[in-house]
C-alpha atoms as one frame of an Amber mdcrd trajectory, in Angstrom:
protein
 -66.281   7.372 -67.902 -64.518   9.022 -65.249 -60.870   9.791 -65.984 -59.242
   8.137 -62.960 -56.376  10.963 -62.963 -59.023  13.432 -62.211 -60.763  11.668
 -59.475 -57.158  11.240 -57.432 -57.296  13.284 -53.999 -55.811  16.543 -54.039
 -52.840  16.814 -51.995 -53.248  20.515 -51.291 -55.755  23.256 -52.738 -53.418
  26.242 -51.930 -50.322  27.489 -49.423 -50.222  31.107 -48.257 -46.548  32.804
 -47.401 -45.612  35.918 -46.805 -48.914  37.020 -48.177 -48.582  35.094 -51.328
 -50.971  32.420 -52.497 -49.223  29.308 -53.892 -51.529  26.578 -55.707 -50.698
  22.996 -55.849 -48.411  20.882 -56.233 -46.232  24.037 -55.533 -47.566  24.478
 -52.131 -47.258  20.558 -51.123 -43.473  20.604 -52.035 -42.963  24.221 -50.010
 -44.600  22.095 -47.148 -42.557  19.255 -47.273 -39.105  21.417 -47.905 -40.298
  23.613 -44.980 -41.010  20.261 -42.714 -37.508  18.717 -43.606 -35.614  21.837
 -42.702 -37.592  22.364 -39.800 -37.220  18.705 -39.160 -33.478  18.573 -39.291
 -32.998  21.662 -37.459 -34.631  20.575 -34.650 -32.794  16.985 -34.930 -29.573
  18.937 -34.682 -30.473  20.995 -31.729 -31.876  17.949 -29.842 -28.287  15.773
 -30.511 -26.365  18.799 -29.218 -28.612  18.939 -26.190 -28.199  15.339 -25.902
 -24.523  15.212 -26.188 -24.063  17.698 -23.537 -26.241  15.575 -21.197 -24.603
  12.437 -21.772 -20.924  13.974 -21.424 -22.034  15.135 -17.959 -22.690  11.674
 -17.158 -19.627  10.064 -16.578 -21.116   6.821 -15.537 -22.286   5.999 -18.825
 -19.801   4.043 -21.211 -18.612   5.810 -24.515 -20.367   3.006 -26.289 -23.699
   3.514 -24.541 -23.465   7.168 -25.257 -23.265   6.666 -29.170 -26.056   3.845
 -28.821 -28.222   6.408 -27.407 -27.426   8.892 -29.882 -27.918   6.855 -32.977
 -31.436   5.715 -31.356 -32.253   9.295 -30.910 -31.343  10.455 -34.684 -33.112
   7.526 -35.975 -36.307   8.513 -34.074 -35.901  11.617 -35.738 -35.416  10.710
 -38.889 -38.835   8.137 -38.721 -40.742  11.441 -37.348 -39.595  13.819 -40.059
 -40.561  10.893 -42.936 -43.868  10.268 -40.860 -44.753  14.137 -41.454 -43.772
  14.254 -44.778 -46.059  11.322 -45.932 -49.061  12.802 -43.915 -48.463  15.764
 -45.777 -49.013  13.860 -49.046 -51.788  12.173 -47.930 -50.619   8.655 -47.235
 -52.713   6.802 -44.757 -50.391   6.207 -41.721 -52.507   3.578 -40.257 -51.574
   1.198 -42.823 -47.969   2.178 -43.023 -47.717   1.529 -39.254 -49.250  -1.750
 -39.633 -47.034  -2.830 -42.196 -43.896  -1.748 -40.162 -45.170  -3.448 -37.290
 -45.569  -6.840 -38.710 -42.433  -6.315 -40.699 -40.808  -5.728 -37.253 -42.167
  -8.771 -35.400 -40.960 -10.949 -38.493 -37.536  -9.626 -38.483 -37.306  -9.758
 -34.325 -38.090 -13.528 -34.664 -35.509 -14.138 -37.394 -32.651 -12.218 -35.366
 -33.834 -12.941 -31.876 -30.110 -14.541 -30.886 -28.844 -10.941 -32.558 -31.049
  -8.930 -30.301 -30.406 -11.192 -27.000 -26.749 -10.197 -27.633 -27.852  -6.669
 -28.148 -29.414  -7.010 -24.793 -26.514  -8.567 -22.841 -24.426  -5.840 -24.430
 -26.485  -3.061 -22.921 -26.578  -4.844 -19.740 -22.928  -5.401 -19.917 -22.396
  -1.435 -20.479 -24.817  -0.515 -18.170 -23.912  -2.923 -15.130 -20.303  -2.731
 -15.833 -19.292  -6.040 -14.435 -15.845  -5.924 -16.216 -13.869  -3.514 -18.087
 -11.508  -3.486 -20.649  -8.152  -5.223 -19.597 -10.017  -7.364 -16.528  -9.392
 -10.932 -16.231 -12.548 -12.958 -16.538 -13.948 -16.290 -16.323 -17.007 -17.318
 -18.255 -17.877 -20.574 -18.254 -14.813 -22.562 -19.411 -13.343 -19.462 -20.918
 -10.893 -17.321 -19.302  -8.587 -14.474 -20.755  -8.282 -10.511 -20.458 -10.759
  -8.093 -21.803  -9.805  -6.727 -25.398 -13.104  -5.042 -26.731 -16.337  -4.839
 -25.508 -19.415  -4.077 -28.315 -23.164  -4.349 -28.380 -22.982  -7.931 -30.199
 -19.737  -9.330 -28.689 -16.981  -9.295 -26.189 -13.489 -10.268 -27.330 -11.101
 -12.003 -24.669  -7.440 -12.890 -24.950  -6.348 -15.578 -22.951  -3.095 -16.166
 -20.947  -1.497 -18.135 -23.841  -2.756 -15.151 -26.355  -5.497 -16.951 -28.250
  -8.539 -14.472 -29.254 -11.963 -15.522 -27.938 -15.177 -14.099 -29.143 -17.783
 -14.423 -26.629 -21.385 -13.614 -27.502 -23.025 -10.876 -25.093 -26.288 -12.936
 -24.483 -24.044 -15.968 -23.579 -22.308 -13.455 -20.946 -25.454 -12.246 -19.740
 -27.173 -15.664 -18.790 -23.573 -17.463 -17.363 -21.985 -17.050 -13.927 -19.293
 -14.439 -14.502 -15.912 -14.322 -12.512 -14.097 -11.192 -12.465 -10.381 -11.546
 -11.549  -9.286  -8.298 -11.726 -11.872  -6.199  -9.849 -10.044  -6.028  -6.401
  -6.660  -4.923  -5.498  -5.924  -7.938  -3.794  -6.045 -11.451  -4.246  -5.701
 -14.524  -2.132  -3.615 -17.626  -3.537  -4.805 -20.837  -2.064  -2.065 -23.590
  -2.145  -2.281 -27.091  -1.188   1.013 -29.319   0.323   1.010 -32.904   0.842
   3.321 -34.195   3.790   3.933 -37.675   4.562   2.296 -38.930   7.835   5.960
 -39.983   9.263   6.916 -35.656   9.035   6.527 -33.086  11.691   3.202 -31.393
  11.086   4.083 -28.374  13.386   7.532 -28.093  11.534   5.807 -28.051   8.314
   3.344 -25.270   9.373   6.435 -23.255  10.497   7.736 -23.374   7.228   5.180
 -22.430   5.184   4.494 -19.213   7.780   8.351 -18.651   7.005   8.123 -19.023
   3.398   5.143 -16.619   3.320   7.131 -13.782   5.442  10.464 -14.350   3.274
   8.318 -13.659   0.262   8.429  -9.984  -1.078   5.091 -10.577  -3.122   2.973
 -11.863  -0.197   1.050  -8.582   1.683   2.501  -8.467   5.062  -0.629  -7.063
   6.443  -3.055  -9.599   6.185  -1.712 -12.851   8.049  -1.930 -16.432   6.037
  -4.015 -19.065   7.254  -2.296 -22.287   7.564  -3.560 -25.772   8.548  -4.429
 -29.337   8.023  -7.458 -29.364   5.732  -7.669 -33.133   5.179  -5.815 -36.799
   5.600  -5.401 -38.400   2.355  -4.644 -42.020   1.706  -0.893 -41.296   1.410
  -0.273 -37.442   2.650  -1.450 -34.930   5.429  -2.743 -32.236   3.332  -2.059
 -28.620   4.616  -3.782 -25.359   3.505  -1.714 -22.363   2.702  -3.808 -19.246
   1.747  -1.649 -16.430   1.602  -2.984 -12.556  -0.037  -1.161 -10.490  -2.489
  -1.780  -7.783  -4.992  -3.756  -8.860  -7.958  -1.382  -8.207 -10.745   1.197
 -10.384  -8.677  -1.217 -13.573  -8.210   0.507 -15.796 -10.595   4.353 -14.559
  -9.551   3.126 -15.122  -5.770   2.274 -18.767  -6.619   4.985 -19.556  -8.630
   7.240 -18.229  -5.685   5.469 -19.783  -3.111   5.380 -23.083  -4.299   9.473
 -22.994  -4.730  10.303 -21.856  -1.546   7.844 -24.444  -0.055   9.800 -27.300
  -1.927  13.068 -26.162  -1.177  12.516 -25.571   2.508  10.821 -29.020   2.798
  13.779 -30.500   1.165  16.076 -28.738   3.380  14.356 -29.759   6.527  13.385
 -33.144   5.669   9.657 -32.669   5.505   8.884 -35.542   2.808   6.093 -34.790
   0.147   5.040 -38.541  -0.365   3.890 -39.569  -3.782   1.070 -42.238  -3.736
   1.675 -45.972  -2.621  -0.096 -49.066  -1.893   0.922 -51.522   0.660   0.804
 -55.507  -0.488   0.649 -57.735   2.343   2.186 -61.489   1.382   0.199 -64.404
   2.998   2.917 -66.502   4.898   0.956 -69.704   3.887  -0.295 -69.288  -0.317
  -1.546 -72.837  -0.054  -3.929 -72.869   2.434  -7.296 -72.590   1.682  -9.178
 -69.332   1.488
């Protein structure tokens, strides 16, 4: 019977270095050491070059830079390991097939996480918002505290912390309320049908002129928007700096309320007119 040990394929016959012939297994070990050393040196040089290139690209986010560098590092490690296995005579085709099948199974199991990573990359690349921006995603609204590859953290106006998956952000309608330097404050005021509409419009215009928060270079829009059952509704559209949005809204509401009271403009409340039949006994 043949000895199974003697039938194993030899890793190498010999290795020549500086004119010195080295037989196996030392030849294989030296090859492995050289592959690892050269691979690590080449990886370090490549990483240094990549850092220099990414540093010059100011448009890329720091987190995206770190992600790219980590991907390059993982690829270098995989190449070194593959070269070592090939030196040992391992069949790479079988390993690639196993890795491919395992990768497909992992991707299926982690599809939600992968969607969040894809969403995080899209956010980092397209930059629809940044740290400190006030955004609305569906029913959620808050200032951006942190953005990573999986999640985005928001702080609401009443200081609640909301963690939103990036996959949800990537597939939802996003409103960035902080991107522009100015914003428009949209207010509506109802006055009674007996009140003077022209006087009410002049009061609204004067309130905008007197408010220090309203931008004077952009004229406000004032007019009747609709007629409700109990009121004539006027629109007041005024412009302010983005950081003064809420202050401007409060300031204009208070000024208009006081000015309407001083000038006899009535702000109606819902009411119903009831007509009594003078002859309740008659047949309907």
